[in-house]
ROLO-263135 format. One line per 8 residues: number of its first residue (from 1); their letters; for each residue x, y, z of N, C-alpha, C. Coordinates in steps of 0.1 Angstrom, whole numbers, plus 2048, in hexadecimal, padded with zeros to 3 digits. Example, Ala and Ser with C-alpha at 12.3 -4.5 7.8 and 13.67 -1.06 7.14 Angstrom:
% ROLO-263135
1) as) 884:7C7:84E:87B:7D3:84E:884:7DF:84E ~ 880:7EA:847:889:7F5:847:881:800:84F
***
This chain:
% ROLO-263135
1) xxxxxxxx) 490:DA1:C71:49C:D9F:C69:49A:DA4:C58 ~ 4A0:DB0:C55:49A:DB2:C4A:4A7:DAC:C3E ~ 4A1:DA1:C34:4AB:DA1:C2D:4B5:D95:C30 ~ 4BE:D8F:C27:4CA:D87:C2B:4D7:D91:C34 ~ 4DA:D88:C3F:4E8:D91:C42:4F3:D8E:C3A ~ 4FB:D9A:C3B:50A:D98:C37:513:D8E:C33 ~ 512:D87:C3F:519:D79:C41:50C:D70:C37 ~ 503:D71:C33:4FD:D67:C2B:4FF:D6B:C1F
9) xxxxxxxx) 4FD:D78:C1C:4FE:D7B:C0D:50E:D79:C0C ~ 518:D7A:C12:525:D75:C0F:524:D65:C0D ~ 51E:D5B:C15:51F:D4D:C14:518:D4A:C04 ~ 50A:D53:C05:504:D4F:BF6:508:D51:BEC ~ 50F:D5E:BEC:518:D62:BE2:525:D57:BDD ~ 52F:D56:BE7:539:D4B:BE2:533:D40:BDE ~ 52C:D3A:BE3:525:D30:BDB:51E:D2F:BCF ~ 519:D39:BCE:514:D3A:BBE:520:D3E:BB4
17) xxxxxxxx) 529:D48:BB9:539:D46:BB0:53D:D3A:BAE ~ 541:D2E:BB5:542:D22:BB6:53D:D1C:BAD ~ 52C:D1E:BAF:522:D18:BA8:521:D19:B96 ~ 528:D25:B96:52E:D2C:B87:53B:D22:B81 ~ 541:D20:B88:54F:D18:B82:55A:D26:B8A ~ 555:D2D:B8D:55E:D3A:B92:564:D32:B9E ~ 575:D38:BA1:57A:D36:BAB:575:D40:BB6 ~ 570:D3D:BC3:56E:D43:BD1:56F:D39:BD7
25) xxxxxxxx) 576:D3D:BE5:574:D34:BF2:56B:D28:BF3 ~ 569:D20:BF6:55E:D19:BF9:558:D1B:C05 ~ 54C:D23:C07:548:D22:C11:53F:D16:C18 ~ 546:D10:C25:546:D0A:C2D:536:D0A:C36 ~ 535:D16:C3E:52B:D17:C46:52C:D25:C4C ~ 51F:D2A:C50:521:D3B:C55:517:D34:C66 ~ 51A:D40:C6E:512:D43:C78:512:D50:C7C ~ 505:D50:C85:500:D5F:C89:4FD:D5A:C97
33) xxxxxxxx) 500:D67:C9F:4FE:D69:CAC:4F3:D77:CAD ~ 4E4:D72:CB6:4DC:D77:CB7:4D7:D7C:CC0 ~ 4D6:D8A:CC5:4D0:D90:CD2:4C4:D97:CD0 ~ 4BC:D91:CD7:4AC:D99:CD8:4AA:D9C:CC5 ~ 4AF:D90:CBD:4A9:D96:CAD:4B1:D9A:CAA ~ 4BD:DA3:CAE:4C7:DAB:CA9:4D3:D9F:CA4 ~ 4D9:DA1:C9C:4E7:D9A:C9B:4F1:DA2:CA1 ~ 4F9:D9B:CA7:500:DA2:CAD:512:D9D:CA6
41) xxxxxxxx) 511:D8E:CA2:521:D8F:C9B:519:D84:C95 ~ 525:D7E:C8A:525:D76:C80:530:D6E:C7C ~ 531:D64:C73:53D:D5F:C70:53A:D55:C64 ~ 545:D58:C58:548:D50:C4F:551:D47:C4E ~ 54F:D38:C50:559:D2E:C4B:55B:D2B:C3C ~ 569:D2A:C37:567:D28:C2A:576:D20:C26 ~ 576:D16:C1C:582:D0E:C20:591:D18:C1B ~ 59C:D15:C1D:5A6:D1B:C1B:5A9:D1B:C09
49) xxxxxxxx) 5B3:D24:C09:5B8:D25:BFB:5C2:D21:BFF ~ 5CD:D1C:BF6:5DA:D17:BFF:5E2:D22:BF8 ~ 5EB:D29:BFD:5F4:D31:BF7:5EF:D3B:BF4 ~ 5E3:D42:BFD:5DD:D4D:BF9:5E6:D5E:BF7 ~ 5E3:D64:BF3:5E7:D72:BF5:5E1:D79:BEB ~ 5DD:D87:BEE:5D7:D91:BEA:5D9:D93:BDC ~ 5D3:D98:BD0:5DD:D9D:BC5:5E3:DA9:BC7 ~ 5DC:DB1:BD1:5E4:DBF:BD0:5F9:DC1:BD6
57) xxxxxxxx) 5F8:DB0:BE1:604:DAB:BDE:608:DAB:BD6 ~ 605:DA0:BCE:60B:D97:BBF:611:DA5:BB6 ~ 607:DAD:BB2:606:DB8:BAB:614:DC2:BAE ~ 615:DC3:BB7:61D:DD0:BC1:62A:DC9:BC1 ~ 62B:DB7:BC1:638:DAF:BC0:63B:DB1:BB1 ~ 633:DB5:BAB:638:DB6:B99:633:DAF:B8E ~ 628:DA7:B98:61D:D9F:B8D:615:DA4:B83 ~ 615:DA4:B79:60F:DA9:B6E:604:DA4:B61
65) xxxxxxxx) 601:D9A:B62:5FD:D93:B5C:5EF:D8D:B5E ~ 5E2:D98:B63:5D8:D99:B64:5CD:D94:B5A ~ 5D2:D91:B4E:5C8:D8F:B46:5BF:D86:B49 ~ 5C3:D78:B4F:5B8:D70:B57:5AE:D76:B60 ~ 5B2:D80:B65:5A7:D85:B6F:59D:D8E:B69 ~ 59F:D95:B5C:597:D99:B4F:58A:D90:B4F ~ 593:D86:B4C:588:D77:B47:57E:D74:B54 ~ 583:D73:B5E:57C:D71:B69:56D:D79:B6D
73) xxxxxxxx) 578:D85:B6C:56C:D8E:B6D:565:D91:B63 ~ 564:D8D:B58:55A:D8D:B50:551:D83:B4D ~ 556:D78:B53:549:D68:B57:543:D73:B66 ~ 54B:D77:B6F:541:D7A:B7A:534:D84:B75 ~ 53A:D8D:B69:531:D97:B67:525:D90:B5C ~ 529:D84:B56:521:D7F:B4A:518:D76:B51 ~ 519:D76:B60:50A:D6E:B66:503:D7D:B6E ~ 508:D88:B6B:503:D96:B6C:504:D9A:B7E
81) xxxxxxxx) 511:D93:B82:513:D95:B91:520:DA1:B92 ~ 518:DA9:B9A:522:DB2:B9D:526:DAF:BAE ~ 537:DB7:BB0:539:DB0:BB9:537:DBB:BC1 ~ 53C:DC8:BBF:534:DD3:BC6:543:DD6:BCB ~ 54C:DCF:BD0:55A:DD5:BD9:563:DD0:BD5 ~ 563:DCC:BC7:56F:DC7:BBE:57C:DCE:BBD ~ 583:DCF:BC9:592:DD8:BCA:59A:DCC:BC9 ~ 5AA:DCC:BC7:5B5:DC5:BC6:5B2:DBB:BD3
89) xxxxxxxx) 5AD:DC3:BE1:5B0:DBD:BED:5A6:DB3:BEE ~ 59B:DB3:BE6:593:DAB:BE7:590:D9E:BDE ~ 5A0:D9C:BD6:5A0:D91:BD3:5AD:D86:BD4 ~ 5AE:D7B:BD7:5B6:D77:BDA:5BC:D6A:BD0 ~ 5CA:D6C:BCE:5D0:D5E:BC6:5DB:D53:BCD ~ 5D5:D48:BC9:5DC:D3F:BCF:5EC:D3C:BC6 ~ 5F6:D41:BD0:601:D3D:BCD:608:D4B:BC3 ~ 612:D49:BBE:618:D58:BB0:613:D57:BA8
97) xxxxxxxx) 60A:D4E:BA1:606:D4E:B97:5F9:D54:B96 ~ 5F9:D5E:B8A:5E9:D62:B8C:5DD:D60:B84 ~ 5DD:D50:B86:5D3:D4D:B78:5C8:D41:B85 ~ 5C8:D47:B8E:5B9:D46:B97:5B6:D4D:BA0 ~ 5AC:D58:BA0:5A9:D61:BA7:599:D59:BB0 ~ 599:D60:BBB:590:D5A:BC5:58C:D69:BD2 ~ 582:D68:BCB:577:D79:BCD:575:D76:BDE ~ 57A:D7F:BE7:570:D7C:BF6:570:D8B:BF4
105) xxxxxxxx) 564:D8F:C01:55D:D99:C09:557:D9A:BFC ~ 54C:D91:BF9:544:D92:BEB:533:D94:BF6 ~ 534:D9A:BFE:527:D9D:C06:520:DAB:C00 ~ 523:DAF:BFA:51B:DBD:BF0:518:DBB:BE5 ~ 51B:DAD:BDF:519:DA7:BD0:50C:DA3:BCF ~ 508:DA4:BC1:4FA:DA0:BBF:4FA:DA2:BB2 ~ 4EB:D9E:BAB:4E6:DA4:B9E:4E3:DB0:B9A ~ 4ED:DB8:B92:4EE:DC3:B90:4F0:DC4:B83
113) xxxxxxxx) 4E6:DC6:B7D:4E7:DCA:B6D:4E8:DD5:B6B ~ 4F9:DDB:B60:4F8:DEA:B5F:503:DEE:B65 ~ 50D:DE6:B6E:511:DEB:B79:524:DE5:B77 ~ 523:DDF:B6D:530:DD9:B6D:53B:DE7:B70 ~ 539:DF1:B6A:544:DFC:B67:54B:DFF:B76 ~ 53E:DFD:B85:543:DFE:B8F:54D:DF1:B8F ~ 54F:DE8:B90:556:DDF:B94:562:DDF:B89 ~ 561:DE6:B7F:56D:DE5:B78:577:DF1:B7F
121) xxxxxxxx) 56E:DFE:B7F:575:E06:B85:57A:E03:B94 ~ 576:DFB:B9C:57D:DFA:BA5:58E:DF1:BA3 ~ 58C:DE8:B97:596:DE2:B96:5A4:DEF:B90 ~ 59D:DF3:B89:5A6:E01:B82:5AC:E08:B8D ~ 5A4:E0C:B99:5A8:E14:BA0:5B6:E1A:BA5 ~ 5BD:E0E:BA8:5CE:E0C:BAD:5D4:E09:BA1 ~ 5D0:E04:B93:5D3:E01:B8B:5E1:E09:B83 ~ 5DC:E18:B81:5E8:E25:B7D:5F6:E24:B81
129) xxxxxxxx) 5F6:E20:B8D:603:E1F:B93:60D:E12:B91 ~ 606:E06:B8B:60D:DFB:B88:60B:DF7:B7F ~ 600:DFB:B73:603:DF8:B66:601:DFE:B5E ~ 608:E00:B4F:608:E0C:B47:5F7:E0C:B42 ~ 5F3:E19:B3B:5E9:E19:B36:5E6:E0A:B2B ~ 5EF:E07:B20:5ED:E03:B14:5EB:DF1:B21 ~ 5F3:DEE:B2E:5ED:DE2:B2E:5DF:DE4:B37 ~ 5D8:DF0:B3B:5CE:DF0:B42:5C1:DF1:B36
137) xxxxxxxx) 5C6:DF0:B2D:5BF:DF2:B1D:5BB:DE6:B1A ~ 5C8:DDD:B1A:5CA:DD2:B14:5BF:DC6:B20 ~ 5BD:DCD:B2C:5B8:DC3:B39:5A8:DC6:B30 ~ 5A2:DD5:B2D:598:DD5:B2A:592:DCD:B1F ~ 59A:DCD:B15:598:DC5:B08:595:DB9:B0B ~ 5A1:DB4:B14:59B:DA4:B19:591:DA3:B20 ~ 58A:DA9:B27:580:DAA:B2F:575:DAA:B24 ~ 574:DB7:B1C:56B:DB2:B13:56A:DAB:B06
145) xxxxxxxx) 573:DA2:B04:575:D9C:AFA:576:D9D:AEE ~ 57B:DA9:AF0:57F:DB8:ADF:589:DB2:ADF ~ 58C:DAF:ACD:59A:DB6:AC8:59D:DC8:ACA ~ 591:DD1:AC7:595:DDB:AC9:587:DE3:ACC ~ 58A:DEB:AD2:57A:DF5:ADC:575:DF7:AD1 ~ 567:DF8:AD9:55B:DFE:ACE:559:E09:AD2 ~ 54F:E13:ACE:548:E20:AD4:543:E1C:AE1 ~ 53B:E12:AE2:539:E0C:AED:540:E08:AFB
153) xxxxxxxx) 54C:E02:AF5:558:E00:AFE:55C:E0E:B03 ~ 560:E18:AFB:566:E23:AFD:560:E2B:B09 ~ 551:E2C:B07:54A:E31:B11:54B:E28:B20 ~ 54C:E1C:B1F:54C:E11:B2B:556:E18:B31 ~ 565:E18:B2A:574:E1E:B2F:56D:E2B:B35 ~ 56A:E32:B2E:568:E40:B35:560:E42:B41 ~ 559:E39:B41:551:E38:B50:558:E2F:B5C ~ 561:E28:B5A:56A:E20:B62:56F:E27:B65
161) xxxxxxxx) 577:E32:B5C:580:E3A:B61:57D:E44:B6B ~ 56D:E4B:B67:56A:E53:B6F:564:E4F:B7E ~ 563:E43:B7A:55C:E3A:B88:568:E35:B93 ~ 579:E37:B8C:584:E34:B91:588:E3D:B96 ~ 587:E4A:B93:590:E57:B98:58F:E58:BA5 ~ 582:E5B:BAB:581:E5C:BBC:585:E53:BC6 ~ 58A:E42:BBE:58C:E38:BC5:59C:E38:BC5 ~ 5A5:E3D:BBD:5B0:E3C:BB8:5B9:E40:BC6
169) xxxxxxxx) 5B7:E4C:BCD:5C0:E4C:BD8:5C4:E42:BE0 ~ 5B6:E43:BE4:5B2:E34:BF1:5BB:E29:BEC ~ 5B4:E21:BE2:5BB:E18:BDC:5C7:E18:BD9 ~ 5CE:E21:BD6:5DE:E23:BD1:5E3:E1F:BDB ~ 5DF:E25:BE8:5E5:E25:BF6:5E5:E16:BFB ~ 5D7:E0F:BFF:5D9:E03:C01:5E1:DF8:BF8 ~ 5E0:DF9:BE9:5E5:DF5:BE3:5F7:DF4:BE8 ~ 5FF:E02:BE4:60B:E02:BEA:60F:DFA:BF6
177) xxx) 608:DFF:C04:607:DF7:C0F:604:DEB:C14 ~ 5FF:DE5:C09:5F6:DD6:C08:5EC:DD2:C11 ~ 5E3:DDE:C14:5D8:DDC:C1C:5C8:DDE:C14
***
C-alpha cells in the first residue's frame, strides 16, 4: 500500500479543519475493505449537518452575501491548506443563512504553499453568471483583508481569472442544474 487512501485523507483533513476551528462535518469513523492487499471499497461516516444544503443551491435561489465565505477561505489558506476541489458543490451551508460553511470532498486537500489561486479560481468559475464584477471584487478584497488592491493583489486576481476560464463552462452548467 502506497500512502494514505482517499478515505483516510478525507477523514484526516476533516479532523484538521475542525481542529483549526473551521466548520467541517465531524468525522466519526472510516472503513476500508481490502482483498489481496488491494482496496476494494471504503466508506466515511461523519456527523450530520442539520439542514445542509449546497452553496450552489442557495446562490441559485438568490442568496448573495458570501463575505463570510471569503473569511472562511482566508482562514483555511492562512494554515497553508489548499482544498484542491473548492467548487460550490463541495461547500455545504446549514440552513438558509450564509454564515456557516462546511467543506466536503476534501481528500485532495493538503499543505501546498503558493497554490491558493487554484482554490479561488474554483470558487470563481461559476461566479460570473450569479455575481456582478464588483461583488466578485468585494469578495477578493475581503479574502485578502485589504481596503484596496495592491499590485500583488492584482496579479493574484489575473491569475485567478486565467485559471478559472477553462473551468467556467462546466461549473456554470453544474451550478444552474444544481449538481
